[in-house]
VEXMI-64387 format. One record per residue (C-alpha): x, y, z. Coordinates in steps of 0.25 Angstrom, whole numbers, plus 5000, padded with zeros to 4 digits. Example, Ala and Ser with C-alpha at 12.3 -4.5 7.8 and 13.67 -1.06 7.14 Angstrom:
REM residues 2
+------+------+------+
!   px !   py !   pz !
+------+------+------+
! 5049 ! 4982 ! 5031 !
! 5055 ! 4996 ! 5029 !
+------+------+------+
//
This chain:
REM residues 623
+------+------+------+
!   px !   py !   pz !
+------+------+------+
! 5000 ! 5001 ! 5000 !
! 5006 ! 5014 ! 4996 !
! 5007 ! 5024 ! 5005 !
! 5007 ! 5040 ! 5004 !
! 5020 ! 5041 ! 5003 !
! 5021 ! 5033 ! 4991 !
! 5013 ! 5039 ! 4983 !
! 5019 ! 5054 ! 4988 !
! 5030 ! 5050 ! 4984 !
! 5026 ! 5045 ! 4970 !
! 5019 ! 5059 ! 4969 !
! 5033 ! 5067 ! 4972 !
! 5038 ! 5058 ! 4960 !
! 5028 ! 5064 ! 4950 !
! 5036 ! 5077 ! 4947 !
! 5048 ! 5071 ! 4947 !
! 5045 ! 5062 ! 4936 !
! 5038 ! 5074 ! 4930 !
! 5051 ! 5082 ! 4930 !
! 5060 ! 5072 ! 4926 !
! 5050 ! 5068 ! 4914 !
! 5048 ! 5083 ! 4908 !
! 5061 ! 5089 ! 4909 !
! 5070 ! 5077 ! 4904 !
! 5059 ! 5077 ! 4893 !
! 5063 ! 5090 ! 4887 !
! 5077 ! 5085 ! 4883 !
! 5070 ! 5075 ! 4877 !
! 5062 ! 5085 ! 4868 !
! 5075 ! 5092 ! 4868 !
! 5082 ! 5081 ! 4861 !
! 5070 ! 5077 ! 4852 !
! 5070 ! 5089 ! 4845 !
! 5085 ! 5088 ! 4842 !
! 5083 ! 5074 ! 4835 !
! 5071 ! 5074 ! 4829 !
! 5062 ! 5068 ! 4839 !
! 5055 ! 5078 ! 4844 !
! 5042 ! 5076 ! 4842 !
! 5043 ! 5062 ! 4850 !
! 5050 ! 5068 ! 4860 !
! 5038 ! 5080 ! 4863 !
! 5029 ! 5068 ! 4862 !
! 5034 ! 5062 ! 4872 !
! 5037 ! 5075 ! 4881 !
! 5023 ! 5079 ! 4880 !
! 5020 ! 5065 ! 4885 !
! 5028 ! 5067 ! 4894 !
! 5021 ! 5081 ! 4899 !
! 5008 ! 5075 ! 4899 !
! 5014 ! 5063 ! 4907 !
! 5021 ! 5074 ! 4918 !
! 5005 ! 5082 ! 4918 !
! 4998 ! 5069 ! 4921 !
! 5011 ! 5067 ! 4933 !
! 5007 ! 5082 ! 4939 !
! 4994 ! 5080 ! 4937 !
! 4996 ! 5065 ! 4946 !
! 5006 ! 5074 ! 4955 !
! 4995 ! 5084 ! 4958 !
! 4985 ! 5075 ! 4963 !
! 4990 ! 5068 ! 4974 !
! 4987 ! 5071 ! 4986 !
! 4991 ! 5060 ! 4997 !
! 4981 ! 5067 ! 5008 !
! 4968 ! 5067 ! 5000 !
! 4970 ! 5054 ! 4990 !
! 4961 ! 5042 ! 4991 !
! 4969 ! 5028 ! 4990 !
! 4961 ! 5027 ! 4977 !
! 4965 ! 5040 ! 4972 !
! 4980 ! 5036 ! 4976 !
! 4980 ! 5026 ! 4970 !
! 4976 ! 5031 ! 4957 !
! 4985 ! 5042 ! 4958 !
! 4996 ! 5031 ! 4961 !
! 4991 ! 5024 ! 4948 !
! 4993 ! 5036 ! 4938 !
! 5007 ! 5038 ! 4945 !
! 5011 ! 5024 ! 4941 !
! 5007 ! 5028 ! 4927 !
! 5013 ! 5043 ! 4927 !
! 5026 ! 5034 ! 4930 !
! 5026 ! 5024 ! 4919 !
! 5021 ! 5035 ! 4909 !
! 5034 ! 5043 ! 4914 !
! 5043 ! 5034 ! 4911 !
! 5035 ! 5027 ! 4900 !
! 5039 ! 5043 ! 4893 !
! 5054 ! 5039 ! 4897 !
! 5054 ! 5026 ! 4891 !
! 5048 ! 5031 ! 4877 !
! 5058 ! 5044 ! 4873 !
! 5068 ! 5034 ! 4877 !
! 5062 ! 5025 ! 4865 !
! 5061 ! 5037 ! 4858 !
! 5076 ! 5044 ! 4860 !
! 5083 ! 5030 ! 4861 !
! 5082 ! 5029 ! 4846 !
! 5090 ! 5043 ! 4841 !
! 5102 ! 5035 ! 4845 !
! 5108 ! 5044 ! 4832 !
! 5107 ! 5057 ! 4840 !
! 5111 ! 5048 ! 4854 !
! 5098 ! 5051 ! 4860 !
! 5097 ! 5035 ! 4864 !
! 5108 ! 5040 ! 4874 !
! 5099 ! 5050 ! 4880 !
! 5088 ! 5039 ! 4879 !
! 5096 ! 5030 ! 4887 !
! 5100 ! 5041 ! 4899 !
! 5084 ! 5042 ! 4899 !
! 5080 ! 5029 ! 4900 !
! 5089 ! 5026 ! 4912 !
! 5087 ! 5039 ! 4918 !
! 5071 ! 5036 ! 4918 !
! 5074 ! 5024 ! 4924 !
! 5083 ! 5029 ! 4934 !
! 5072 ! 5040 ! 4938 !
! 5062 ! 5026 ! 4938 !
! 5070 ! 5020 ! 4949 !
! 5070 ! 5030 ! 4958 !
! 5058 ! 5036 ! 4955 !
! 5049 ! 5026 ! 4956 !
! 5055 ! 5017 ! 4965 !
! 5045 ! 5017 ! 4977 !
! 5034 ! 5009 ! 4966 !
! 5038 ! 4997 ! 4960 !
! 5025 ! 4998 ! 4950 !
! 5033 ! 5010 ! 4945 !
! 5049 ! 5008 ! 4946 !
! 5048 ! 4994 ! 4940 !
! 5040 ! 4997 ! 4926 !
! 5046 ! 5009 ! 4924 !
! 5060 ! 5005 ! 4924 !
! 5058 ! 4995 ! 4917 !
! 5049 ! 5004 ! 4905 !
! 5061 ! 5012 ! 4905 !
! 5073 ! 5002 ! 4906 !
! 5066 ! 4991 ! 4896 !
! 5067 ! 5000 ! 4883 !
! 5082 ! 5005 ! 4887 !
! 5086 ! 4990 ! 4887 !
! 5081 ! 4987 ! 4875 !
! 5085 ! 4996 ! 4869 !
! 5100 ! 4993 ! 4872 !
! 5097 ! 4978 ! 4867 !
! 5093 ! 4984 ! 4853 !
! 5104 ! 4991 ! 4850 !
! 5112 ! 4978 ! 4848 !
! 5126 ! 4983 ! 4853 !
! 5133 ! 4975 ! 4863 !
! 5132 ! 4988 ! 4871 !
! 5118 ! 4988 ! 4871 !
! 5117 ! 4975 ! 4876 !
! 5127 ! 4980 ! 4888 !
! 5118 ! 4991 ! 4891 !
! 5106 ! 4982 ! 4889 !
! 5111 ! 4975 ! 4902 !
! 5115 ! 4988 ! 4909 !
! 5101 ! 4991 ! 4907 !
! 5096 ! 4980 ! 4912 !
! 5103 ! 4979 ! 4923 !
! 5100 ! 4994 ! 4926 !
! 5086 ! 4990 ! 4927 !
! 5087 ! 4983 ! 4936 !
! 5096 ! 4990 ! 4944 !
! 5083 ! 5001 ! 4943 !
! 5074 ! 4992 ! 4948 !
! 5082 ! 4986 ! 4957 !
! 5085 ! 5000 ! 4963 !
! 5071 ! 5005 ! 4963 !
! 5066 ! 4990 ! 4969 !
! 5075 ! 4993 ! 4980 !
! 5071 ! 5007 ! 4983 !
! 5056 ! 5002 ! 4981 !
! 5058 ! 4991 ! 4994 !
! 5064 ! 5003 ! 5001 !
! 5054 ! 5011 ! 5001 !
! 5042 ! 5001 ! 5001 !
! 5052 ! 4996 ! 5013 !
! 5051 ! 5010 ! 5020 !
! 5036 ! 5013 ! 5016 !
! 5034 ! 4999 ! 5023 !
! 5039 ! 5004 ! 5036 !
! 5034 ! 5018 ! 5034 !
! 5021 ! 5013 ! 5033 !
! 5020 ! 5001 ! 5041 !
! 5021 ! 4996 ! 5056 !
! 5032 ! 4987 ! 5059 !
! 5027 ! 4978 ! 5069 !
! 5013 ! 4974 ! 5063 !
! 5016 ! 4978 ! 5047 !
! 5004 ! 4986 ! 5048 !
! 5003 ! 4999 ! 5042 !
! 5007 ! 5011 ! 5052 !
! 4999 ! 5023 ! 5057 !
! 5006 ! 5034 ! 5047 !
! 5002 ! 5024 ! 5036 !
! 4988 ! 5021 ! 5041 !
! 4985 ! 5037 ! 5042 !
! 4990 ! 5038 ! 5027 !
! 4982 ! 5026 ! 5022 !
! 4969 ! 5032 ! 5032 !
! 4970 ! 5046 ! 5023 !
! 4969 ! 5039 ! 5011 !
! 4959 ! 5029 ! 5016 !
! 4951 ! 5044 ! 5022 !
! 4952 ! 5049 ! 5007 !
! 4947 ! 5037 ! 4999 !
! 4935 ! 5036 ! 5008 !
! 4934 ! 5052 ! 5006 !
! 4934 ! 5049 ! 4991 !
! 4926 ! 5037 ! 4991 !
! 4915 ! 5042 ! 5001 !
! 4917 ! 5028 ! 5009 !
! 4919 ! 5024 ! 5023 !
! 4931 ! 5018 ! 5029 !
! 4935 ! 5013 ! 5043 !
! 4946 ! 5014 ! 5055 !
! 4950 ! 5004 ! 5066 !
! 4960 ! 5007 ! 5077 !
! 4964 ! 4996 ! 5085 !
! 4969 ! 4996 ! 5098 !
! 4974 ! 4983 ! 5104 !
! 4968 ! 4983 ! 5120 !
! 4980 ! 4981 ! 5130 !
! 4990 ! 4979 ! 5120 !
! 5001 ! 4987 ! 5130 !
! 4999 ! 4977 ! 5140 !
! 5004 ! 4965 ! 5130 !
! 5016 ! 4974 ! 5128 !
! 5018 ! 4978 ! 5144 !
! 5016 ! 4963 ! 5148 !
! 5022 ! 4954 ! 5136 !
! 5031 ! 4963 ! 5129 !
! 5030 ! 4972 ! 5117 !
! 5036 ! 4959 ! 5109 !
! 5024 ! 4950 ! 5111 !
! 5015 ! 4964 ! 5109 !
! 5021 ! 4965 ! 5094 !
! 5018 ! 4951 ! 5093 !
! 5004 ! 4953 ! 5096 !
! 5002 ! 4966 ! 5088 !
! 5008 ! 4957 ! 5075 !
! 4997 ! 4947 ! 5080 !
! 4984 ! 4958 ! 5080 !
! 4990 ! 4964 ! 5066 !
! 4988 ! 4950 ! 5060 !
! 4974 ! 4950 ! 5064 !
! 4971 ! 4962 ! 5061 !
! 4975 ! 4960 ! 5046 !
! 4967 ! 4947 ! 5047 !
! 4955 ! 4952 ! 5050 !
! 4955 ! 4965 ! 5041 !
! 4949 ! 4967 ! 5027 !
! 4962 ! 4967 ! 5016 !
! 4956 ! 4983 ! 5014 !
! 4958 ! 4986 ! 5028 !
! 4971 ! 4994 ! 5033 !
! 4977 ! 4990 ! 5045 !
! 4990 ! 4999 ! 5052 !
! 4996 ! 5000 ! 5066 !
! 4995 ! 5013 ! 5072 !
! 5005 ! 5008 ! 5082 !
! 5004 ! 5002 ! 5095 !
! 4993 ! 4993 ! 5096 !
! 4984 ! 5001 ! 5086 !
! 4980 ! 4997 ! 5075 !
! 4971 ! 5002 ! 5063 !
! 4964 ! 4999 ! 5051 !
! 4955 ! 5005 ! 5040 !
! 4945 ! 4996 ! 5034 !
! 4939 ! 4998 ! 5019 !
! 4928 ! 5007 ! 5012 !
! 4913 ! 5008 ! 5016 !
! 4903 ! 5016 ! 5007 !
! 4893 ! 5017 ! 5023 !
! 4900 ! 5021 ! 5034 !
! 4891 ! 5011 ! 5043 !
! 4896 ! 4999 ! 5035 !
! 4911 ! 5004 ! 5037 !
! 4907 ! 5005 ! 5053 !
! 4901 ! 4992 ! 5053 !
! 4913 ! 4987 ! 5044 !
! 4924 ! 4993 ! 5055 !
! 4917 ! 4986 ! 5065 !
! 4915 ! 4975 ! 5060 !
! 4930 ! 4973 ! 5058 !
! 4935 ! 4980 ! 5071 !
! 4926 ! 4969 ! 5079 !
! 4933 ! 4957 ! 5069 !
! 4947 ! 4964 ! 5073 !
! 4942 ! 4964 ! 5089 !
! 4941 ! 4949 ! 5088 !
! 4953 ! 4945 ! 5080 !
! 4962 ! 4955 ! 5089 !
! 4956 ! 4948 ! 5103 !
! 4959 ! 4934 ! 5098 !
! 4973 ! 4930 ! 5106 !
! 4986 ! 4931 ! 5101 !
! 4998 ! 4922 ! 5105 !
! 5011 ! 4929 ! 5106 !
! 5024 ! 4919 ! 5110 !
! 5018 ! 4912 ! 5123 !
! 5005 ! 4924 ! 5125 !
! 4992 ! 4922 ! 5121 !
! 4988 ! 4938 ! 5121 !
! 4974 ! 4943 ! 5120 !
! 4971 ! 4958 ! 5115 !
! 4958 ! 4964 ! 5111 !
! 4958 ! 4977 ! 5104 !
! 4950 ! 4991 ! 5103 !
! 4947 ! 4996 ! 5087 !
! 4941 ! 5010 ! 5086 !
! 4936 ! 5013 ! 5072 !
! 4933 ! 5025 ! 5064 !
! 4925 ! 5027 ! 5051 !
! 4931 ! 5035 ! 5040 !
! 4922 ! 5041 ! 5029 !
! 4922 ! 5053 ! 5020 !
! 4925 ! 5065 ! 5022 !
! 4936 ! 5062 ! 5032 !
! 4949 ! 5064 ! 5030 !
! 4960 ! 5064 ! 5042 !
! 4965 ! 5050 ! 5044 !
! 4970 ! 5053 ! 5060 !
! 4957 ! 5057 ! 5063 !
! 4952 ! 5043 ! 5061 !
! 4962 ! 5037 ! 5066 !
! 4959 ! 5044 ! 5079 !
! 4945 ! 5042 ! 5078 !
! 4947 ! 5028 ! 5078 !
! 4957 ! 5029 ! 5091 !
! 4946 ! 5037 ! 5098 !
! 4935 ! 5025 ! 5095 !
! 4946 ! 5016 ! 5101 !
! 4950 ! 5020 ! 5113 !
! 4935 ! 5022 ! 5115 !
! 4935 ! 5006 ! 5113 !
! 4947 ! 5006 ! 5125 !
! 4938 ! 5016 ! 5133 !
! 4928 ! 5006 ! 5133 !
! 4934 ! 4993 ! 5136 !
! 4941 ! 4990 ! 5125 !
! 4940 ! 4978 ! 5114 !
! 4930 ! 4985 ! 5105 !
! 4927 ! 4993 ! 5093 !
! 4920 ! 5007 ! 5093 !
! 4919 ! 5017 ! 5082 !
! 4923 ! 5033 ! 5082 !
! 4910 ! 5039 ! 5081 !
! 4903 ! 5054 ! 5082 !
! 4901 ! 5052 ! 5097 !
! 4915 ! 5049 ! 5099 !
! 4920 ! 5058 ! 5089 !
! 4912 ! 5070 ! 5097 !
! 4917 ! 5067 ! 5110 !
! 4932 ! 5066 ! 5103 !
! 4930 ! 5079 ! 5097 !
! 4924 ! 5085 ! 5112 !
! 4935 ! 5079 ! 5118 !
! 4946 ! 5086 ! 5109 !
! 4939 ! 5099 ! 5113 !
! 4939 ! 5095 ! 5127 !
! 4954 ! 5093 ! 5127 !
! 4956 ! 5106 ! 5119 !
! 4949 ! 5116 ! 5127 !
! 4952 ! 5108 ! 5142 !
! 4966 ! 5113 ! 5143 !
! 4959 ! 5128 ! 5141 !
! 4949 ! 5126 ! 5153 !
! 4957 ! 5127 ! 5164 !
! 4964 ! 5140 ! 5161 !
! 4950 ! 5146 ! 5158 !
! 4943 ! 5141 ! 5172 !
! 4934 ! 5132 ! 5164 !
! 4938 ! 5120 ! 5174 !
! 4930 ! 5119 ! 5186 !
! 4929 ! 5112 ! 5199 !
! 4913 ! 5107 ! 5204 !
! 4911 ! 5099 ! 5218 !
! 4903 ! 5089 ! 5220 !
! 4899 ! 5086 ! 5235 !
! 4902 ! 5074 ! 5241 !
! 4893 ! 5069 ! 5253 !
! 4895 ! 5060 ! 5266 !
! 4884 ! 5049 ! 5272 !
! 4878 ! 5062 ! 5282 !
! 4876 ! 5070 ! 5270 !
! 4887 ! 5080 ! 5271 !
! 4896 ! 5086 ! 5260 !
! 4909 ! 5083 ! 5265 !
! 4916 ! 5082 ! 5250 !
! 4916 ! 5087 ! 5235 !
! 4922 ! 5082 ! 5223 !
! 4928 ! 5092 ! 5214 !
! 4923 ! 5088 ! 5200 !
! 4931 ! 5095 ! 5189 !
! 4923 ! 5105 ! 5178 !
! 4925 ! 5110 ! 5166 !
! 4914 ! 5121 ! 5158 !
! 4920 ! 5124 ! 5145 !
! 4915 ! 5136 ! 5137 !
! 4916 ! 5128 ! 5123 !
! 4912 ! 5114 ! 5128 !
! 4903 ! 5119 ! 5140 !
! 4902 ! 5108 ! 5153 !
! 4913 ! 5097 ! 5151 !
! 4911 ! 5086 ! 5159 !
! 4925 ! 5080 ! 5166 !
! 4924 ! 5067 ! 5162 !
! 4927 ! 5074 ! 5147 !
! 4936 ! 5081 ! 5150 !
! 4944 ! 5075 ! 5159 !
! 4948 ! 5064 ! 5153 !
! 4953 ! 5073 ! 5141 !
! 4961 ! 5080 ! 5152 !
! 4969 ! 5067 ! 5156 !
! 4970 ! 5063 ! 5141 !
! 4978 ! 5077 ! 5139 !
! 4983 ! 5078 ! 5150 !
! 4977 ! 5090 ! 5155 !
! 4973 ! 5085 ! 5168 !
! 4984 ! 5087 ! 5175 !
! 4982 ! 5102 ! 5173 !
! 4969 ! 5101 ! 5175 !
! 4968 ! 5092 ! 5188 !
! 4978 ! 5101 ! 5195 !
! 4967 ! 5112 ! 5190 !
! 4955 ! 5103 ! 5199 !
! 4964 ! 5101 ! 5209 !
! 4968 ! 5115 ! 5213 !
! 4954 ! 5119 ! 5209 !
! 4949 ! 5109 ! 5219 !
! 4960 ! 5112 ! 5230 !
! 4956 ! 5128 ! 5229 !
! 4941 ! 5123 ! 5232 !
! 4941 ! 5115 ! 5242 !
! 4951 ! 5127 ! 5248 !
! 4942 ! 5137 ! 5247 !
! 4929 ! 5128 ! 5253 !
! 4938 ! 5126 ! 5265 !
! 4940 ! 5142 ! 5266 !
! 4925 ! 5144 ! 5263 !
! 4922 ! 5132 ! 5275 !
! 4917 ! 5122 ! 5266 !
! 4923 ! 5108 ! 5271 !
! 4925 ! 5096 ! 5265 !
! 4929 ! 5082 ! 5270 !
! 4934 ! 5078 ! 5255 !
! 4937 ! 5085 ! 5243 !
! 4938 ! 5076 ! 5232 !
! 4947 ! 5080 ! 5219 !
! 4946 ! 5071 ! 5205 !
! 4959 ! 5066 ! 5202 !
! 4963 ! 5061 ! 5187 !
! 4972 ! 5050 ! 5185 !
! 4983 ! 5057 ! 5176 !
! 4982 ! 5068 ! 5185 !
! 4985 ! 5059 ! 5197 !
! 4997 ! 5051 ! 5191 !
! 5002 ! 5063 ! 5185 !
! 5016 ! 5066 ! 5191 !
! 5017 ! 5076 ! 5200 !
! 5002 ! 5075 ! 5204 !
! 5003 ! 5072 ! 5218 !
! 5014 ! 5086 ! 5219 !
! 5004 ! 5096 ! 5212 !
! 4993 ! 5091 ! 5221 !
! 5001 ! 5094 ! 5234 !
! 5004 ! 5107 ! 5225 !
! 4989 ! 5112 ! 5225 !
! 4987 ! 5105 ! 5239 !
! 4998 ! 5114 ! 5247 !
! 4993 ! 5127 ! 5240 !
! 4978 ! 5125 ! 5241 !
! 4973 ! 5116 ! 5253 !
! 4979 ! 5115 ! 5267 !
! 4981 ! 5099 ! 5273 !
! 4965 ! 5099 ! 5279 !
! 4960 ! 5102 ! 5265 !
! 4970 ! 5092 ! 5260 !
! 4964 ! 5081 ! 5268 !
! 4949 ! 5083 ! 5261 !
! 4954 ! 5081 ! 5247 !
! 4950 ! 5067 ! 5240 !
! 4957 ! 5064 ! 5227 !
! 4949 ! 5054 ! 5216 !
! 4957 ! 5046 ! 5207 !
! 4950 ! 5036 ! 5198 !
! 4952 ! 5018 ! 5196 !
! 4961 ! 5022 ! 5184 !
! 4971 ! 5026 ! 5194 !
! 4974 ! 5012 ! 5195 !
! 4980 ! 5011 ! 5179 !
! 4989 ! 5021 ! 5182 !
! 5002 ! 5017 ! 5192 !
! 4995 ! 5013 ! 5204 !
! 5008 ! 5014 ! 5212 !
! 5009 ! 5028 ! 5207 !
! 4995 ! 5032 ! 5209 !
! 4997 ! 5027 ! 5224 !
! 5009 ! 5035 ! 5226 !
! 5002 ! 5046 ! 5223 !
! 4991 ! 5045 ! 5231 !
! 4999 ! 5043 ! 5241 !
! 5007 ! 5057 ! 5241 !
! 4993 ! 5064 ! 5239 !
! 4989 ! 5055 ! 5250 !
! 4999 ! 5061 ! 5260 !
! 4995 ! 5075 ! 5257 !
! 4981 ! 5071 ! 5262 !
! 4972 ! 5068 ! 5249 !
! 4966 ! 5057 ! 5249 !
! 4960 ! 5048 ! 5236 !
! 4947 ! 5043 ! 5231 !
! 4944 ! 5033 ! 5221 !
! 4934 ! 5038 ! 5210 !
! 4924 ! 5030 ! 5202 !
! 4928 ! 5018 ! 5209 !
! 4923 ! 5006 ! 5201 !
! 4923 ! 5011 ! 5186 !
! 4937 ! 5009 ! 5184 !
! 4949 ! 5000 ! 5187 !
! 4950 ! 4998 ! 5202 !
! 4953 ! 4987 ! 5210 !
! 4954 ! 4982 ! 5224 !
! 4969 ! 4980 ! 5224 !
! 4970 ! 4995 ! 5220 !
! 4961 ! 5002 ! 5227 !
! 4967 ! 4996 ! 5238 !
! 4980 ! 5002 ! 5235 !
! 4976 ! 5016 ! 5231 !
! 4977 ! 5024 ! 5245 !
! 4962 ! 5028 ! 5243 !
! 4952 ! 5036 ! 5253 !
! 4939 ! 5036 ! 5243 !
! 4932 ! 5027 ! 5235 !
! 4923 ! 5034 ! 5225 !
! 4910 ! 5027 ! 5220 !
! 4910 ! 5029 ! 5206 !
! 4895 ! 5037 ! 5201 !
! 4894 ! 5025 ! 5190 !
! 4890 ! 5017 ! 5203 !
! 4882 ! 5026 ! 5211 !
! 4874 ! 5028 ! 5199 !
! 4871 ! 5014 ! 5196 !
! 4867 ! 5010 ! 5211 !
! 4852 ! 5012 ! 5207 !
! 4853 ! 5002 ! 5195 !
! 4859 ! 4987 ! 5199 !
! 4861 ! 4980 ! 5212 !
! 4876 ! 4977 ! 5207 !
! 4880 ! 4992 ! 5205 !
! 4873 ! 4995 ! 5220 !
! 4881 ! 4982 ! 5225 !
! 4894 ! 4988 ! 5219 !
! 4894 ! 5001 ! 5225 !
! 4892 ! 4994 ! 5237 !
! 4904 ! 4984 ! 5235 !
! 4912 ! 4997 ! 5231 !
! 4907 ! 5006 ! 5245 !
! 4911 ! 4993 ! 5254 !
! 4924 ! 4991 ! 5248 !
! 4929 ! 5006 ! 5251 !
! 4923 ! 5004 ! 5265 !
! 4932 ! 4992 ! 5267 !
! 4944 ! 4999 ! 5260 !
! 4941 ! 5010 ! 5269 !
! 4939 ! 5022 ! 5258 !
! 4928 ! 5031 ! 5259 !
! 4919 ! 5032 ! 5249 !
! 4911 ! 5042 ! 5238 !
! 4902 ! 5040 ! 5230 !
! 4898 ! 5047 ! 5217 !
! 4889 ! 5051 ! 5208 !
! 4876 ! 5049 ! 5218 !
! 4864 ! 5054 ! 5212 !
! 4852 ! 5048 ! 5220 !
! 4847 ! 5046 ! 5233 !
! 4847 ! 5031 ! 5231 !
! 4862 ! 5030 ! 5228 !
! 4864 ! 5040 ! 5241 !
! 4858 ! 5030 ! 5248 !
! 4864 ! 5019 ! 5244 !
! 4877 ! 5024 ! 5246 !
! 4875 ! 5026 ! 5259 !
! 4869 ! 5012 ! 5262 !
! 4882 ! 5007 ! 5257 !
! 4892 ! 5017 ! 5265 !
! 4895 ! 5027 ! 5253 !
! 4902 ! 5038 ! 5262 !
! 4900 ! 5050 ! 5253 !
! 4892 ! 5053 ! 5241 !
! 4894 ! 5063 ! 5229 !
! 4884 ! 5066 ! 5218 !
! 4873 ! 5072 ! 5214 !
! 4864 ! 5066 ! 5225 !
! 4872 ! 5077 ! 5232 !
! 4877 ! 5088 ! 5225 !
! 4882 ! 5090 ! 5210 !
! 4896 ! 5094 ! 5208 !
! 4896 ! 5110 ! 5211 !
! 4904 ! 5120 ! 5208 !
! 4913 ! 5128 ! 5219 !
! 4903 ! 5138 ! 5225 !
! 4890 ! 5130 ! 5223 !
! 4897 ! 5118 ! 5231 !
! 4900 ! 5128 ! 5242 !
! 4886 ! 5132 ! 5241 !
! 4880 ! 5118 ! 5240 !
! 4890 ! 5113 ! 5253 !
! 4884 ! 5126 ! 5262 !
! 4870 ! 5121 ! 5257 !
! 4873 ! 5109 ! 5260 !
! 4876 ! 5112 ! 5274 !
! 4867 ! 5122 ! 5278 !
! 4857 ! 5112 ! 5273 !
! 4863 ! 5102 ! 5283 !
! 4863 ! 5112 ! 5295 !
! 4848 ! 5113 ! 5291 !
! 4846 ! 5100 ! 5295 !
+------+------+------+
//
């Protein structure tokens, strides 16, 4: 399969051939005028001019960025005919002038024929279809001419010409082999033998140009192996490499001949399929192909003494007329693939309008979020925490973003983006400093809380220097008594990090007086061993379990078990998302220590929280 660079190289040779034909051709007209062959020379040159005009038109019509595969092949076929035409004309001028030995013009004709053969050997070496017939068309008439002379020296010259023909063919073939090898190395992956990312993007661009021209649809599959890194880490890269080669064999065995498959890098592969007149048929074929690949890839692999099991996540992007950005579709397939990962792996997902809108929204959030801090758009709200006696004894600081452009942006939208981009470090510091100032202000205003909770992102928590940053903020804003009220809420994803490093950081912060709560318990990665190792003070029951209390007996049993387990481990408990009297009553009955949710109050701005706690205290005094 010829790549873009081959056609671009051939494209650059066209003006060279035109110049090498037209300029020397003028000399032949002059010689023809001197020696009575003017009209044949002029006729020959006129044909050469027409051929040169054809070549210039072909040169100008080439556009690698927009040409479809069909148009590119048509252009290449015309180039082949153009090259043949140029060199046939040089063979013709040889036949015209080689007869004029009386004027010694046969020497010039012989030199021209040899020169044209050398040019063909040099300029056309990249394509066997061009240099082989061209060299033969030029050199065979020369050999035959020497044979017909009938003199002994002519036979020697015929032999030398035959040897020269072999040398030119050998040189061109050697150059072609080197170019083919270099082109293969530049366009293929060394380990798998598949096309590489660079070639695939060029192919995909041509593919999209073809779809734009035909009005048809196509598809893209991006395949990522699940947990392949575990194989490399546990069994070594040699076993991983052999596993990848086994995956490649199965891909090739289960894909149609018209499919093009490439390795993007690591354990990622990408496939383009056929063309379809209807989008629905295209999507159906893409899903069927993807599901067949999932089944094939899950069959156990035998690599040496190891029997390995591996699955894949496949993202699908549908190509259609009117689209022109190859990288965009690879990105879409990549996003769809990560959607599969987020849903548990070993599946297929098609990039659709819903994801497109979400991605577009995420990009806008990513663009605007860095400016939100400096513009004062990031604020904190505070949700009261109530004890079993109904007293407000604590609050949780919850981040809020009100954007002039986007409106109110939920934390579950912008916080993950802040984590992905690294902005969470700056955002987390802003949240901590604002929360500490609020706590100090409330203390000065006579508002006393036993507990003040702040959520800590795990990327923020594991960032080098986090403990030192917290210590510096504490020293600046809070006295030791207020520090004792702080509760840092961390999520269960803590156990996916360096748990020993996490414990060390927790111990450093606990030495400053900060306590820790496990937030959203029961939704992630926790185990009893992890729970027992971490220096926790509190367990927070996730709102999803609380909201489901009225639906199913198993949910009620689960919440009861969590509360009992926390009691056995000596941990305080907080239930979040309490919205109904029935939920509150159930949690009270099973010994939950604190309650947080809309049943008592929604999250409030700082001033609203202050009024709420004053009103609450007044109401209790009146009872």
